[in-house]
Backbone atoms as SQL, in Angstrom:
CREATE TABLE atoms (id INTEGER PRIMARY KEY, chain TEXT, resi INTEGER, resn TEXT, atom TEXT, x REAL, y REAL, z REAL);
INSERT INTO atoms VALUES
  (1, 'A', 1, 'MET', 'N', 0.552, -1.444, 0.031),
  (2, 'A', 1, 'MET', 'CA', -0.298, -0.354, 0.018),
  (3, 'A', 1, 'MET', 'C', 1.314, 1.037, 0.132),
  (4, 'A', 2, 'SER', 'N', 1.190, 2.250, -0.806),
  (5, 'A', 2, 'SER', 'CA', 1.656, 3.598, -0.893),
  (6, 'A', 2, 'SER', 'C', 1.022, 4.346, -0.116),
  (7, 'A', 3, 'MET', 'N', 1.559, 5.352, 0.639),
  (8, 'A', 3, 'MET', 'CA', 1.271, 6.577, 1.145),
  (9, 'A', 3, 'MET', 'C', 2.195, 7.550, 1.283),
  (10, 'A', 4, 'PHE', 'N', 1.687, 8.832, 1.599),
  (11, 'A', 4, 'PHE', 'CA', 2.373, 10.350, 0.878),
  (12, 'A', 4, 'PHE', 'C', 3.125, 10.095, 2.514),
  (13, 'A', 5, 'GLN', 'N', 4.117, 10.887, 2.831),
  (14, 'A', 5, 'GLN', 'CA', 3.939, 12.081, 4.010),
  (15, 'A', 5, 'GLN', 'C', 4.083, 13.143, 3.356),
  (16, 'A', 6, 'VAL', 'N', 4.097, 14.045, 4.071),
  (17, 'A', 6, 'VAL', 'CA', 4.226, 16.374, 4.253),
  (18, 'A', 6, 'VAL', 'C', 4.724, 16.355, 6.572),
  (19, 'A', 7, 'SER', 'N', 5.093, 16.696, 6.025),
  (20, 'A', 7, 'SER', 'CA', 5.910, 17.436, 7.037),
  (21, 'A', 7, 'SER', 'C', 6.225, 19.271, 8.224),
  (22, 'A', 8, 'VAL', 'N', 5.597, 19.746, 8.601),
  (23, 'A', 8, 'VAL', 'CA', 6.029, 20.540, 8.661),
  (24, 'A', 8, 'VAL', 'C', 6.579, 21.478, 10.257),
  (25, 'A', 9, 'GLU', 'N', 7.113, 22.266, 10.265),
  (26, 'A', 9, 'GLU', 'CA', 8.242, 21.979, 12.059),
  (27, 'A', 9, 'GLU', 'C', 7.358, 23.729, 11.880),
  (28, 'A', 10, 'GLU', 'N', 7.308, 23.956, 13.092),
  (29, 'A', 10, 'GLU', 'CA', 7.376, 25.499, 13.220),
  (30, 'A', 10, 'GLU', 'C', 8.750, 25.224, 15.731),
  (31, 'A', 11, 'THR', 'N', 8.506, 25.900, 15.746),
  (32, 'A', 11, 'THR', 'CA', 9.810, 26.968, 16.811),
  (33, 'A', 11, 'THR', 'C', 8.967, 27.551, 18.015),
  (34, 'A', 12, 'PHE', 'N', 9.059, 27.397, 19.181),
  (35, 'A', 12, 'PHE', 'CA', 8.247, 28.326, 19.704),
  (36, 'A', 12, 'PHE', 'C', 9.841, 28.151, 21.031),
  (37, 'A', 13, 'SER', 'N', 9.358, 28.913, 22.363),
  (38, 'A', 13, 'SER', 'CA', 10.269, 29.429, 23.481),
  (39, 'A', 13, 'SER', 'C', 9.032, 29.671, 24.558),
  (40, 'A', 14, 'ALA', 'N', 9.814, 28.924, 25.273),
  (41, 'A', 14, 'ALA', 'CA', 9.271, 28.538, 26.944),
  (42, 'A', 14, 'ALA', 'C', 10.218, 27.629, 27.793),
  (43, 'A', 15, 'GLY', 'N', 8.978, 28.350, 29.579),
  (44, 'A', 15, 'GLY', 'CA', 10.706, 27.978, 30.299),
  (45, 'A', 15, 'GLY', 'C', 9.499, 26.749, 30.521),
  (46, 'A', 16, 'HIS', 'N', 10.322, 25.501, 31.318),
  (47, 'A', 16, 'HIS', 'CA', 9.248, 25.059, 31.986),
  (48, 'A', 16, 'HIS', 'C', 9.953, 24.096, 33.183),
  (49, 'A', 17, 'ALA', 'N', 9.512, 23.551, 34.975),
  (50, 'A', 17, 'ALA', 'CA', 10.454, 22.806, 35.737),
  (51, 'A', 17, 'ALA', 'C', 9.730, 21.449, 35.441),
  (52, 'A', 18, 'LEU', 'N', 10.637, 19.931, 35.494),
  (53, 'A', 18, 'LEU', 'CA', 10.487, 18.425, 35.449),
  (54, 'A', 18, 'LEU', 'C', 10.005, 17.927, 37.573),
  (55, 'A', 19, 'ARG', 'N', 8.611, 18.070, 37.708),
  (56, 'A', 19, 'ARG', 'CA', 8.684, 17.932, 38.579),
  (57, 'A', 19, 'ARG', 'C', 8.962, 16.508, 39.542),
  (58, 'A', 20, 'GLY', 'N', 9.426, 15.856, 40.430),
  (59, 'A', 20, 'GLY', 'CA', 10.234, 14.265, 40.634),
  (60, 'A', 20, 'GLY', 'C', 11.255, 14.654, 40.243),
  (61, 'A', 21, 'TYR', 'N', 11.984, 15.869, 38.981),
  (62, 'A', 21, 'TYR', 'CA', 13.386, 14.779, 38.708),
  (63, 'A', 21, 'TYR', 'C', 14.391, 15.036, 38.936),
  (64, 'A', 22, 'LYS', 'N', 15.215, 14.365, 39.473),
  (65, 'A', 22, 'LYS', 'CA', 16.690, 14.333, 40.582),
  (66, 'A', 22, 'LYS', 'C', 17.948, 15.405, 39.542),
  (67, 'A', 23, 'GLY', 'N', 18.101, 16.571, 39.633),
  (68, 'A', 23, 'GLY', 'CA', 18.993, 17.385, 38.733),
  (69, 'A', 23, 'GLY', 'C', 18.657, 18.986, 38.624),
  (70, 'A', 24, 'LYS', 'N', 19.542, 19.088, 37.823),
  (71, 'A', 24, 'LYS', 'CA', 19.472, 19.942, 37.451),
  (72, 'A', 24, 'LYS', 'C', 17.705, 20.820, 36.736),
  (73, 'A', 25, 'CYS', 'N', 17.444, 20.233, 36.403),
  (74, 'A', 25, 'CYS', 'CA', 16.017, 20.312, 35.358),
  (75, 'A', 25, 'CYS', 'C', 14.287, 20.521, 35.982),
  (76, 'A', 26, 'GLU', 'N', 15.151, 20.514, 36.870),
  (77, 'A', 26, 'GLU', 'CA', 13.542, 20.410, 38.504),
  (78, 'A', 26, 'GLU', 'C', 14.224, 21.845, 38.913),
  (79, 'A', 27, 'ASN', 'N', 14.159, 22.417, 38.484),
  (80, 'A', 27, 'ASN', 'CA', 14.951, 23.719, 38.154),
  (81, 'A', 27, 'ASN', 'C', 13.786, 24.358, 36.524),
  (82, 'A', 28, 'PRO', 'N', 13.074, 25.930, 37.089),
  (83, 'A', 28, 'PRO', 'CA', 12.316, 26.957, 36.133),
  (84, 'A', 28, 'PRO', 'C', 14.211, 26.854, 35.286),
  (85, 'A', 29, 'HIS', 'N', 13.596, 26.633, 33.816),
  (86, 'A', 29, 'HIS', 'CA', 14.502, 26.968, 32.882),
  (87, 'A', 29, 'HIS', 'C', 13.502, 26.448, 30.934),
  (88, 'A', 30, 'GLY', 'N', 14.482, 27.335, 30.545),
  (89, 'A', 30, 'GLY', 'CA', 13.593, 27.287, 29.468),
  (90, 'A', 30, 'GLY', 'C', 14.057, 26.403, 28.049),
  (91, 'A', 31, 'HIS', 'N', 13.891, 26.558, 26.909),
  (92, 'A', 31, 'HIS', 'CA', 14.374, 25.970, 25.219),
  (93, 'A', 31, 'HIS', 'C', 13.564, 26.610, 24.836),
  (94, 'A', 32, 'ASN', 'N', 14.138, 26.656, 23.647),
  (95, 'A', 32, 'ASN', 'CA', 13.914, 27.650, 22.517),
  (96, 'A', 32, 'ASN', 'C', 13.363, 25.657, 21.824),
  (97, 'A', 33, 'TYR', 'N', 12.740, 24.817, 21.950),
  (98, 'A', 33, 'TYR', 'CA', 11.032, 24.494, 21.562),
  (99, 'A', 33, 'TYR', 'C', 11.570, 24.115, 19.840),
  (100, 'A', 34, 'ARG', 'N', 11.802, 22.684, 19.015),
  (101, 'A', 34, 'ARG', 'CA', 11.165, 23.571, 17.506),
  (102, 'A', 34, 'ARG', 'C', 10.403, 21.831, 17.808),
  (103, 'A', 35, 'VAL', 'N', 8.944, 21.876, 17.023),
  (104, 'A', 35, 'VAL', 'CA', 8.113, 20.389, 16.053),
  (105, 'A', 35, 'VAL', 'C', 7.927, 20.520, 15.821),
  (106, 'A', 36, 'ARG', 'N', 8.000, 19.387, 14.819),
  (107, 'A', 36, 'ARG', 'CA', 7.615, 18.829, 13.188),
  (108, 'A', 36, 'ARG', 'C', 6.569, 17.792, 13.130),
  (109, 'A', 37, 'VAL', 'N', 4.823, 17.877, 12.549),
  (110, 'A', 37, 'VAL', 'CA', 4.424, 17.481, 11.929),
  (111, 'A', 37, 'VAL', 'C', 4.268, 16.733, 10.873),
  (112, 'A', 38, 'THR', 'N', 3.423, 15.117, 11.467),
  (113, 'A', 38, 'THR', 'CA', 4.478, 15.051, 9.885),
  (114, 'A', 38, 'THR', 'C', 2.662, 13.398, 9.256),
  (115, 'A', 39, 'LEU', 'N', 2.588, 13.767, 8.671),
  (116, 'A', 39, 'LEU', 'CA', 1.003, 13.381, 8.215),
  (117, 'A', 39, 'LEU', 'C', 0.856, 12.211, 6.711),
  (118, 'A', 40, 'GLU', 'N', -0.642, 12.046, 7.467),
  (119, 'A', 40, 'GLU', 'CA', 0.175, 10.104, 6.192),
  (120, 'A', 40, 'GLU', 'C', -0.688, 10.020, 5.876),
  (121, 'A', 41, 'GLY', 'N', -1.377, 10.019, 4.198),
  (122, 'A', 41, 'GLY', 'CA', -1.830, 8.704, 3.478),
  (123, 'A', 41, 'GLY', 'C', -2.234, 8.888, 2.837),
  (124, 'A', 42, 'GLN', 'N', -3.261, 7.667, 1.727),
  (125, 'A', 42, 'GLN', 'CA', -3.771, 7.966, 0.548),
  (126, 'A', 42, 'GLN', 'C', -3.272, 8.496, -0.704),
  (127, 'A', 43, 'GLN', 'N', -4.336, 9.430, 0.273),
  (128, 'A', 43, 'GLN', 'CA', -4.594, 10.021, -1.871),
  (129, 'A', 43, 'GLN', 'C', -4.646, 11.234, -2.018),
  (130, 'A', 44, 'LEU', 'N', -4.205, 12.030, -2.795),
  (131, 'A', 44, 'LEU', 'CA', -3.781, 13.628, -2.994),
  (132, 'A', 44, 'LEU', 'C', -5.490, 13.773, -3.971),
  (133, 'A', 45, 'ASP', 'N', -5.698, 14.800, -3.272),
  (134, 'A', 45, 'ASP', 'CA', -6.748, 15.947, -3.508),
  (135, 'A', 45, 'ASP', 'C', -6.018, 16.165, -5.240),
  (136, 'A', 46, 'SER', 'N', -7.396, 16.715, -4.951),
  (137, 'A', 46, 'SER', 'CA', -7.433, 17.356, -7.064),
  (138, 'A', 46, 'SER', 'C', -6.630, 17.760, -8.008),
  (139, 'A', 47, 'ILE', 'N', -5.842, 18.255, -6.923),
  (140, 'A', 47, 'ILE', 'CA', -4.423, 19.572, -7.363),
  (141, 'A', 47, 'ILE', 'C', -3.222, 18.851, -7.315),
  (142, 'A', 48, 'GLY', 'N', -3.223, 17.541, -5.986),
  (143, 'A', 48, 'GLY', 'CA', -1.961, 16.477, -6.344),
  (144, 'A', 48, 'GLY', 'C', -1.589, 16.689, -4.598),
  (145, 'A', 49, 'LEU', 'N', -2.438, 17.692, -3.839),
  (146, 'A', 49, 'LEU', 'CA', -1.389, 17.733, -2.859),
  (147, 'A', 49, 'LEU', 'C', -2.390, 16.686, -1.786),
  (148, 'A', 50, 'LEU', 'N', -1.248, 16.127, -0.329),
  (149, 'A', 50, 'LEU', 'CA', -1.105, 15.323, 0.058),
  (150, 'A', 50, 'LEU', 'C', -2.592, 16.678, 1.922),
  (151, 'A', 51, 'TYR', 'N', -2.438, 17.330, 1.536),
  (152, 'A', 51, 'TYR', 'CA', -2.678, 18.458, 3.206),
  (153, 'A', 51, 'TYR', 'C', -1.950, 19.209, 3.060),
  (154, 'A', 52, 'ASP', 'N', -2.572, 21.063, 2.380),
  (155, 'A', 52, 'ASP', 'CA', -1.877, 22.379, 2.268),
  (156, 'A', 52, 'ASP', 'C', -0.784, 21.981, 3.338),
  (157, 'A', 53, 'PHE', 'N', -0.002, 22.751, 2.964),
  (158, 'A', 53, 'PHE', 'CA', 1.343, 23.195, 4.217),
  (159, 'A', 53, 'PHE', 'C', 0.829, 24.070, 4.842),
  (160, 'A', 54, 'THR', 'N', -0.006, 24.859, 4.456),
  (161, 'A', 54, 'THR', 'CA', -0.632, 26.188, 4.204),
  (162, 'A', 54, 'THR', 'C', -1.841, 25.724, 6.181),
  (163, 'A', 55, 'HIS', 'N', -2.700, 24.371, 6.022),
  (164, 'A', 55, 'HIS', 'CA', -3.366, 24.093, 7.066),
  (165, 'A', 55, 'HIS', 'C', -2.412, 23.524, 8.137),
  (166, 'A', 56, 'VAL', 'N', -1.074, 22.700, 7.719),
  (167, 'A', 56, 'VAL', 'CA', -0.937, 21.919, 9.125),
  (168, 'A', 56, 'VAL', 'C', -0.155, 23.267, 9.631),
  (169, 'A', 57, 'LYS', 'N', 0.391, 24.670, 9.125),
  (170, 'A', 57, 'LYS', 'CA', 1.455, 25.244, 9.770),
  (171, 'A', 57, 'LYS', 'C', -0.103, 26.406, 10.995),
  (172, 'A', 58, 'ARG', 'N', -1.132, 25.977, 10.095),
  (173, 'A', 58, 'ARG', 'CA', -2.034, 27.569, 11.104),
  (174, 'A', 58, 'ARG', 'C', -2.698, 26.423, 11.974),
  (175, 'A', 59, 'ALA', 'N', -2.885, 24.869, 12.031),
  (176, 'A', 59, 'ALA', 'CA', -2.480, 24.554, 13.454),
  (177, 'A', 59, 'ALA', 'C', -2.303, 24.221, 14.072),
  (178, 'A', 60, 'LEU', 'N', -0.785, 24.176, 13.706),
  (179, 'A', 60, 'LEU', 'CA', -0.079, 24.139, 14.917),
  (180, 'A', 60, 'LEU', 'C', 0.353, 25.323, 15.314),
  (181, 'A', 61, 'ARG', 'N', 0.352, 26.786, 14.372),
  (182, 'A', 61, 'ARG', 'CA', 0.555, 27.542, 15.124),
  (183, 'A', 61, 'ARG', 'C', -0.574, 27.963, 16.024),
  (184, 'A', 62, 'GLU', 'N', -1.847, 27.851, 16.464),
  (185, 'A', 62, 'GLU', 'CA', -2.548, 27.877, 17.007),
  (186, 'A', 62, 'GLU', 'C', -2.284, 27.741, 18.757),
  (187, 'A', 63, 'VAL', 'N', -2.073, 25.753, 18.372),
  (188, 'A', 63, 'VAL', 'CA', -1.437, 25.658, 19.439),
  (189, 'A', 63, 'VAL', 'C', -0.356, 25.739, 19.970),
  (190, 'A', 64, 'ILE', 'N', 1.003, 26.395, 19.636),
  (191, 'A', 64, 'ILE', 'CA', 1.540, 27.211, 19.834),
  (192, 'A', 64, 'ILE', 'C', 1.779, 28.399, 20.363),
  (193, 'A', 65, 'GLY', 'N', 0.873, 29.556, 19.688),
  (194, 'A', 65, 'GLY', 'CA', 0.071, 30.741, 21.005),
  (195, 'A', 65, 'GLY', 'C', -0.056, 30.380, 21.662),
  (196, 'A', 66, 'ALA', 'N', -0.918, 29.779, 22.447),
  (197, 'A', 66, 'ALA', 'CA', -1.025, 28.513, 23.554),
  (198, 'A', 66, 'ALA', 'C', -0.226, 28.808, 24.323),
  (199, 'A', 67, 'LEU', 'N', 1.347, 28.239, 23.765),
  (200, 'A', 67, 'LEU', 'CA', 2.989, 28.347, 25.004),
  (201, 'A', 67, 'LEU', 'C', 3.536, 28.971, 24.920),
  (202, 'A', 68, 'ASP', 'N', 3.780, 30.001, 23.221),
  (203, 'A', 68, 'ASP', 'CA', 4.958, 30.446, 23.329),
  (204, 'A', 68, 'ASP', 'C', 5.667, 31.497, 24.561),
  (205, 'A', 69, 'HIS', 'N', 6.428, 31.350, 25.318),
  (206, 'A', 69, 'HIS', 'CA', 7.412, 32.707, 25.969),
  (207, 'A', 69, 'HIS', 'C', 6.262, 32.495, 27.303),
  (208, 'A', 70, 'GLN', 'N', 5.330, 31.102, 27.924),
  (209, 'A', 70, 'GLN', 'CA', 4.707, 31.040, 28.998),
  (210, 'A', 70, 'GLN', 'C', 5.259, 30.092, 30.158),
  (211, 'A', 71, 'PHE', 'N', 5.194, 29.465, 31.295),
  (212, 'A', 71, 'PHE', 'CA', 5.739, 29.516, 31.966),
  (213, 'A', 71, 'PHE', 'C', 4.540, 27.996, 31.428),
  (214, 'A', 72, 'LEU', 'N', 5.339, 26.358, 31.272),
  (215, 'A', 72, 'LEU', 'CA', 4.372, 26.070, 30.447),
  (216, 'A', 72, 'LEU', 'C', 3.668, 24.512, 32.203),
  (217, 'A', 73, 'ASN', 'N', 4.441, 25.089, 33.460),
  (218, 'A', 73, 'ASN', 'CA', 3.805, 25.115, 34.082),
  (219, 'A', 73, 'ASN', 'C', 2.539, 24.857, 34.516),
  (220, 'A', 74, 'ASP', 'N', 2.521, 26.123, 34.390),
  (221, 'A', 74, 'ASP', 'CA', 0.924, 26.790, 34.060),
  (222, 'A', 74, 'ASP', 'C', 0.147, 26.456, 33.533),
  (223, 'A', 75, 'LEU', 'N', -0.312, 26.578, 33.126),
  (224, 'A', 75, 'LEU', 'CA', -0.857, 25.953, 31.540),
  (225, 'A', 75, 'LEU', 'C', -0.750, 24.346, 32.171),
  (226, 'A', 76, 'ALA', 'N', -3.050, 24.123, 31.842),
  (227, 'A', 76, 'ALA', 'CA', -3.306, 23.188, 31.765),
  (228, 'A', 76, 'ALA', 'C', -2.955, 22.304, 29.838),
  (229, 'A', 77, 'PRO', 'N', -2.328, 21.294, 30.467),
  (230, 'A', 77, 'PRO', 'CA', -2.567, 20.297, 31.611),
  (231, 'A', 77, 'PRO', 'C', -1.460, 20.051, 32.457),
  (232, 'A', 78, 'PHE', 'N', -0.404, 20.843, 32.309),
  (233, 'A', 78, 'PHE', 'CA', 0.706, 20.919, 32.342),
  (234, 'A', 78, 'PHE', 'C', 1.126, 21.028, 33.959),
  (235, 'A', 79, 'ASP', 'N', 0.521, 21.535, 34.582),
  (236, 'A', 79, 'ASP', 'CA', 0.026, 22.559, 35.577),
  (237, 'A', 79, 'ASP', 'C', -0.566, 20.715, 36.756),
  (238, 'A', 80, 'ALA', 'N', -0.934, 20.098, 36.065),
  (239, 'A', 80, 'ALA', 'CA', -0.982, 18.438, 36.628),
  (240, 'A', 80, 'ALA', 'C', -0.288, 17.720, 36.210),
  (241, 'A', 81, 'ILE', 'N', 0.322, 17.573, 34.845),
  (242, 'A', 81, 'ILE', 'CA', 1.479, 16.741, 34.180),
  (243, 'A', 81, 'ILE', 'C', 2.670, 17.339, 33.765),
  (244, 'A', 82, 'ASN', 'N', 3.984, 16.187, 33.694),
  (245, 'A', 82, 'ASN', 'CA', 5.456, 16.447, 33.496),
  (246, 'A', 82, 'ASN', 'C', 5.156, 18.209, 31.987),
  (247, 'A', 83, 'PRO', 'N', 6.086, 18.890, 32.179),
  (248, 'A', 83, 'PRO', 'CA', 5.769, 19.060, 30.954),
  (249, 'A', 83, 'PRO', 'C', 7.520, 18.649, 30.449),
  (250, 'A', 84, 'SER', 'N', 7.485, 17.785, 29.694),
  (251, 'A', 84, 'SER', 'CA', 8.168, 17.213, 29.658),
  (252, 'A', 84, 'SER', 'C', 7.524, 16.812, 28.198),
  (253, 'A', 85, 'ALA', 'N', 9.795, 16.709, 27.192),
  (254, 'A', 85, 'ALA', 'CA', 9.101, 17.024, 25.573),
  (255, 'A', 85, 'ALA', 'C', 8.099, 15.917, 25.837),
  (256, 'A', 86, 'GLU', 'N', 8.125, 14.662, 26.014),
  (257, 'A', 86, 'GLU', 'CA', 7.593, 13.378, 25.643),
  (258, 'A', 86, 'GLU', 'C', 6.025, 13.995, 26.299),
  (259, 'A', 87, 'ASN', 'N', 5.360, 14.731, 27.009),
  (260, 'A', 87, 'ASN', 'CA', 4.170, 14.762, 27.481),
  (261, 'A', 87, 'ASN', 'C', 3.577, 16.075, 26.376),
  (262, 'A', 88, 'LEU', 'N', 4.914, 16.814, 25.377),
  (263, 'A', 88, 'LEU', 'CA', 4.106, 18.128, 24.868),
  (264, 'A', 88, 'LEU', 'C', 4.052, 17.287, 23.524),
  (265, 'A', 89, 'ALA', 'N', 4.658, 16.527, 22.889),
  (266, 'A', 89, 'ALA', 'CA', 4.329, 15.546, 21.709),
  (267, 'A', 89, 'ALA', 'C', 3.075, 15.084, 21.678),
  (268, 'A', 90, 'LYS', 'N', 2.606, 14.673, 22.624),
  (269, 'A', 90, 'LYS', 'CA', 1.275, 14.002, 23.186),
  (270, 'A', 90, 'LYS', 'C', -0.257, 14.293, 23.272),
  (271, 'A', 91, 'PHE', 'N', 0.825, 16.205, 23.553),
  (272, 'A', 91, 'PHE', 'CA', -0.170, 17.685, 23.764),
  (273, 'A', 91, 'PHE', 'C', -0.815, 18.062, 22.438),
  (274, 'A', 92, 'PHE', 'N', 1.210, 18.067, 21.808),
  (275, 'A', 92, 'PHE', 'CA', 0.654, 18.531, 20.328),
  (276, 'A', 92, 'PHE', 'C', -0.451, 17.850, 19.257),
  (277, 'A', 93, 'HIS', 'N', -0.398, 16.832, 19.299),
  (278, 'A', 93, 'HIS', 'CA', -0.597, 15.415, 18.578),
  (279, 'A', 93, 'HIS', 'C', -2.682, 15.731, 18.658),
  (280, 'A', 94, 'GLU', 'N', -3.054, 15.686, 20.235),
  (281, 'A', 94, 'GLU', 'CA', -4.761, 15.997, 20.811),
  (282, 'A', 94, 'GLU', 'C', -5.369, 17.020, 20.271),
  (283, 'A', 95, 'GLN', 'N', -4.080, 18.087, 20.542),
  (284, 'A', 95, 'GLN', 'CA', -4.428, 19.582, 19.434),
  (285, 'A', 95, 'GLN', 'C', -5.012, 19.286, 18.174),
  (286, 'A', 96, 'THR', 'N', -4.096, 19.437, 17.477),
  (287, 'A', 96, 'THR', 'CA', -4.035, 18.862, 16.542),
  (288, 'A', 96, 'THR', 'C', -4.887, 18.383, 15.248),
  (289, 'A', 97, 'SER', 'N', -4.844, 17.551, 15.636),
  (290, 'A', 97, 'SER', 'CA', -5.752, 16.526, 15.299),
  (291, 'A', 97, 'SER', 'C', -6.848, 17.086, 15.582),
  (292, 'A', 98, 'ARG', 'N', -7.541, 17.821, 15.433),
  (293, 'A', 98, 'ARG', 'CA', -8.575, 17.841, 16.236),
  (294, 'A', 98, 'ARG', 'C', -9.802, 18.354, 14.591),
  (295, 'A', 99, 'GLN', 'N', -8.291, 19.520, 14.435),
  (296, 'A', 99, 'GLN', 'CA', -8.061, 20.242, 12.854),
  (297, 'A', 99, 'GLN', 'C', -7.715, 19.291, 11.611),
  (298, 'A', 100, 'ILE', 'N', -7.036, 18.968, 11.791),
  (299, 'A', 100, 'ILE', 'CA', -6.144, 17.893, 10.199),
  (300, 'A', 100, 'ILE', 'C', -6.689, 16.500, 10.065),
  (301, 'A', 101, 'GLU', 'N', -7.884, 15.604, 11.412),
  (302, 'A', 101, 'GLU', 'CA', -8.126, 14.554, 10.426),
  (303, 'A', 101, 'GLU', 'C', -9.252, 14.399, 10.325),
  (304, 'A', 102, 'GLN', 'N', -10.498, 16.166, 10.473),
  (305, 'A', 102, 'GLN', 'CA', -11.517, 15.782, 10.216),
  (306, 'A', 102, 'GLN', 'C', -12.119, 15.796, 9.014),
  (307, 'A', 103, 'LEU', 'N', -11.028, 15.325, 7.788),
  (308, 'A', 103, 'LEU', 'CA', -11.729, 15.472, 6.851),
  (309, 'A', 103, 'LEU', 'C', -11.685, 13.130, 6.213),
  (310, 'A', 104, 'PRO', 'N', -12.744, 13.106, 6.017),
  (311, 'A', 104, 'PRO', 'CA', -12.903, 12.108, 5.351),
  (312, 'A', 104, 'PRO', 'C', -12.162, 11.180, 4.547),
  (313, 'A', 105, 'ASN', 'N', -11.135, 10.268, 4.600),
  (314, 'A', 105, 'ASN', 'CA', -10.193, 9.467, 3.682),
  (315, 'A', 105, 'ASN', 'C', -9.474, 10.852, 3.142),
  (316, 'A', 106, 'GLY', 'N', -9.183, 11.860, 4.736),
  (317, 'A', 106, 'GLY', 'CA', -8.162, 12.205, 5.067),
  (318, 'A', 106, 'GLY', 'C', -6.608, 11.926, 5.392),
  (319, 'A', 107, 'PRO', 'N', -5.897, 12.980, 6.005),
  (320, 'A', 107, 'PRO', 'CA', -4.859, 11.769, 6.383),
  (321, 'A', 107, 'PRO', 'C', -4.733, 11.798, 8.139),
  (322, 'A', 108, 'ARG', 'N', -3.014, 11.623, 8.375),
  (323, 'A', 108, 'ARG', 'CA', -3.946, 10.850, 9.728),
  (324, 'A', 108, 'ARG', 'C', -2.467, 11.658, 10.477),
  (325, 'A', 109, 'ILE', 'N', -2.639, 12.030, 11.761),
  (326, 'A', 109, 'ILE', 'CA', -0.900, 12.471, 11.782),
  (327, 'A', 109, 'ILE', 'C', -0.132, 11.278, 11.916),
  (328, 'A', 110, 'LYS', 'N', 1.117, 11.093, 11.938),
  (329, 'A', 110, 'LYS', 'CA', 1.367, 9.906, 11.630),
  (330, 'A', 110, 'LYS', 'C', 2.781, 10.484, 13.209),
  (331, 'A', 111, 'GLN', 'N', 2.692, 10.823, 13.194),
  (332, 'A', 111, 'GLN', 'CA', 4.074, 11.598, 15.027),
  (333, 'A', 111, 'GLN', 'C', 3.996, 12.770, 14.873),
  (334, 'A', 112, 'ILE', 'N', 4.125, 13.144, 16.126),
  (335, 'A', 112, 'ILE', 'CA', 4.343, 14.484, 16.267),
  (336, 'A', 112, 'ILE', 'C', 5.581, 14.059, 17.201),
  (337, 'A', 113, 'THR', 'N', 7.316, 15.362, 17.232),
  (338, 'A', 113, 'THR', 'CA', 8.342, 15.380, 17.212),
  (339, 'A', 113, 'THR', 'C', 8.680, 17.090, 17.716),
  (340, 'A', 114, 'VAL', 'N', 9.367, 16.621, 19.396),
  (341, 'A', 114, 'VAL', 'CA', 8.820, 17.433, 19.406),
  (342, 'A', 114, 'VAL', 'C', 10.668, 17.567, 20.653),
  (343, 'A', 115, 'TRP', 'N', 11.644, 18.853, 19.834),
  (344, 'A', 115, 'TRP', 'CA', 13.110, 18.730, 19.743),
  (345, 'A', 115, 'TRP', 'C', 12.920, 19.841, 21.760),
  (346, 'A', 116, 'GLU', 'N', 13.859, 19.218, 22.542),
  (347, 'A', 116, 'GLU', 'CA', 13.878, 20.355, 23.186),
  (348, 'A', 116, 'GLU', 'C', 15.457, 21.554, 23.366),
  (349, 'A', 117, 'THR', 'N', 16.501, 20.439, 22.264),
  (350, 'A', 117, 'THR', 'CA', 17.284, 21.029, 21.914),
  (351, 'A', 117, 'THR', 'C', 17.854, 20.961, 20.554),
  (352, 'A', 118, 'ASP', 'N', 18.467, 21.210, 19.595),
  (353, 'A', 118, 'ASP', 'CA', 19.648, 21.164, 19.053),
  (354, 'A', 118, 'ASP', 'C', 19.628, 19.087, 18.951),
  (355, 'A', 119, 'GLU', 'N', 20.231, 18.692, 19.818),
  (356, 'A', 119, 'GLU', 'CA', 20.625, 17.215, 20.294),
  (357, 'A', 119, 'GLU', 'C', 19.811, 16.149, 20.780),
  (358, 'A', 120, 'CYS', 'N', 18.468, 17.099, 21.428),
  (359, 'A', 120, 'CYS', 'CA', 17.728, 16.357, 22.236),
  (360, 'A', 120, 'CYS', 'C', 15.976, 15.544, 21.697),
  (361, 'A', 121, 'SER', 'N', 15.402, 15.053, 21.135),
  (362, 'A', 121, 'SER', 'CA', 13.662, 15.128, 21.038),
  (363, 'A', 121, 'SER', 'C', 13.230, 14.311, 22.075),
  (364, 'A', 122, 'ALA', 'N', 11.515, 14.586, 21.396),
  (365, 'A', 122, 'ALA', 'CA', 10.576, 12.998, 22.024),
  (366, 'A', 122, 'ALA', 'C', 9.793, 12.440, 20.960),
  (367, 'A', 123, 'THR', 'N', 9.135, 11.797, 20.153),
  (368, 'A', 123, 'THR', 'CA', 7.643, 11.403, 19.406),
  (369, 'A', 123, 'THR', 'C', 6.629, 10.631, 19.908),
  (370, 'A', 124, 'TYR', 'N', 6.020, 11.462, 19.654),
  (371, 'A', 124, 'TYR', 'CA', 4.415, 10.849, 20.123),
  (372, 'A', 124, 'TYR', 'C', 3.806, 10.123, 18.959),
  (373, 'A', 125, 'THR', 'N', 3.990, 8.447, 18.254),
  (374, 'A', 125, 'THR', 'CA', 3.036, 8.406, 17.958),
  (375, 'A', 125, 'THR', 'C', 2.097, 7.595, 18.179),
  (376, 'A', 126, 'PRO', 'N', 1.324, 8.582, 17.187),
  (377, 'A', 126, 'PRO', 'CA', -0.711, 7.385, 18.022),
  (378, 'A', 126, 'PRO', 'C', -0.675, 5.951, 17.430);
C-alpha cells in the first residue's frame, strides 16, 4: 500500500521545570523548542496535495500561540502533568488532530516530534 507523507516544523520558546526530577532540570529553565508534525495518507486531492502545508502550519501555530513565551507548568494540562518533551508531543497530537483529521479519507497524523535542543527530542506516534 503506497503512502504519502508531509511534514511541517515550527518553533517556540518556553520555560518549564520537571517535578520529581533529581538534577538541574527540576529547576525552572527554558528551551527553544522545535515541533514537527508528520501527516500520512494514501490519497492526494485534485491538485496533487496530501494536505495543504498552510493548513498544517495554521493548526500548529494555534497550539504554539498558547505556549510561546510561557512557563508551561502554569498551563493546563502541564499544571497537573510534567511538561516533558514526551508529554508535549502527545499534547500537540491531541490539539492538532482535532483540526487536521476531520476530513473523510483524509490524512492522519503519523507522528509528532518535539525537540528541546538540537540533540534531544521525543516523538509521539498515535
